[in-house]
N, C-alpha and C positions, 0 to 999 in steps of 0.2 A: 742750036740750043746751048745755053750756057752750062758750064760744068758746075755741078753742085758738090760741095765739099762734104766729106763724112761728118765733120763737126756741125755742119748745118742740118744734116739729116738725123744724126744721133748725138746730140750734145751731151746728154747725161751719160750715155754709154761710153763716149770717148773720154769723159772725165774719170769714170770709174775704171775702165779697162785699158785705156790708151787707144789712139787711133789706129795703130798697126793691128791690134787684136780685133778691133771692130771692122777694119777693112778686110781682114782675112775672113771674118765671119760673114760679112756682106758678100764677098766673092764666093764663099762656099754655099751660101743661101741661094745665090743666083744659079749655081750648078744643081742644086737639089730641087728647084722648082721648075716645072715644065715651061717650055717656050711659050711666050704670050702672057706670062704672069704679070699681074699689075705691080706697081711700085709698093702698094700697101701689103701685098702678099710677100714680097721680098723683104720688106722691113719687118714684118711679123716673124718670118722665118729666121732672120738675123737675130732678132731679140730672143727668139726661142733658143737659138744656139748659145746666146750669151747668158741664158739662165741655167744652162746645164753645166755643172761644175767640171765634168770630164772634158767637155768640148772646150771650155775656157782654158783649162790647163794645157790641152793640146795646142790650142791657138796661141797661147803665150809662148810655148816652146817654139812653134813655127815662127812667131814674130821675132823672137830673140835670135833666130838663125838667119833672118833676112839680111842680106848684104846690101842689096839695092832697095831703097825705100820708094815704092811706087806712088805714094800719096803725098810726100812732103811738099812738092811744088804746089799742090792745091791748098794744103794747110798754110803755107807761106803766103799764098795769094789772099786767102781768107783773112789772115792776120793783118796784111797790109791794107786791105779794103774793108774789112768787117770790124766788128766790135773787138775791143781789147780782150784777150784771153790770158788767163794765168797759166803758167807752165807748171 
């Protein structure tokens, strides 16, 4: 199965919050939803986290503390192969 980039799944959210915050929200949503959850349920939970101002602030703090960027390779691949994105 091909890897799907966060920008492909959450384009508007990545533009507003940045892909690191969205990635952390997505990772957290996966942990909050029981095993066997559908992709739609995980997306909905991620978006729910991103609408909560306290969660967003916490996620921004966590994103700024990241030393290793676990998503950058996928973002770079998307930029090379996908549509042009503004930084």
